[in-house]
N, C-alpha and C positions, 0 to 999 in steps of 0.2 A: 771762957768756953774752950773746949778742946776742938781739934779738927774733926773728930768723930761726931761730936755733938752738932757742930755746924753742918756737917754732911747729912746727918739724920734730919735736921730741920729743913735743909734744902730739898731733900728727897720727898719729905712730907708735903712741902709746898708745891713741888712739881706734880706730885700725885693729885693734889687738890685741883690744880690748874687743869690737868688732863681730864679729870672727872667733870669739871665745870664745862670744859670745851665739848665733851661728849654729850652732856645734857643739852647744851645750847644747840648742838648739831641735830640731836634727836628732835628737839622742839621745832627747829626750822624745817626739818624733813616732814614732820607731822603737819605743820602749817601748809607746806607745799602740797602735800597729799590732799588735804581738805580743799585747798584752792582748786586743784585739778579735778576733784570730784564735783565741785560746784560748777566749774566751767563746763564739764561734760554734761551735767544735768541741764544747764542753761542752753547748751547746743541742742538738746533734745526738745526743750519746750518752747524755744524761740525760733522764728523764721530768721534767715540770714539778714533780712532788712531790719528786723526788730533788734537783733543782736548788734548790728552796726550802730543803730541809734543808741542803744544802751552803752556801748563802748564810747561813743561821743559824749554822752552824759557823764560817764565816769571821769573823763578828762577834765570836765568843767566843775562838776559837783560830785566828788567821790563818795561822800556820805549819803547823798541822795540816791546815787546809783546802787550803793550797798543796800539801802532800805528797799528799793525796788526789787533787787535780786532776791532778798530774803522773802519778800512777799510772794514772788513768783514761785520760789522753791517750796514755800509752805503750801501754796495752792496745788502745786503738782504732787507733792507727797501726800496731801490729804485726799487726792483723787478728784478735786474740784475742777481740774483742767481736763477737758475732753479732747482738745486738739491743740496744735501748736499756736502760740500767741503770735498774731500778725503785727505788723508795724502799726496799723490803724488801731488795733486793740491796745497796744502799748501806749500810743498817743493818748487814748482815752484814760488809761490808768495814770499816766503822767499828769493829765489835767486834773483828775480827781485828787491826786496827792498834792499837787501844787496849790489847789484850792484850800487844802487844809493848812498849808504853811501860812504863817502870819506875814502879811504884807508890811513892808517897811516903807513908810513914806516920809520923805524929808521935805519940809516946807520952809521957805524963807519968808520972813516978814519984813 
């Protein structure tokens, strides 16, 4: 291979890497925008106490917190939430959802 061919291959590879980096950056930016919109909506529909409780849950059970957030957002966007969700209402929702989870019991014989 000549130096010109190697240089052309190198330039194509660099261009591919730049395009891939731009795509990754765009998808990260889009994900950040979606997260910011979700956080803004949750600030509107949750009282500060309920938001703090949800933040604590997110630290322990991220998937469970995500499930709760999605349900709250669906309720808000469908117009079924008339007022902000209080901490007591969030506790009730948590109890309902935890009741649906399968309990795991370990027994020793």
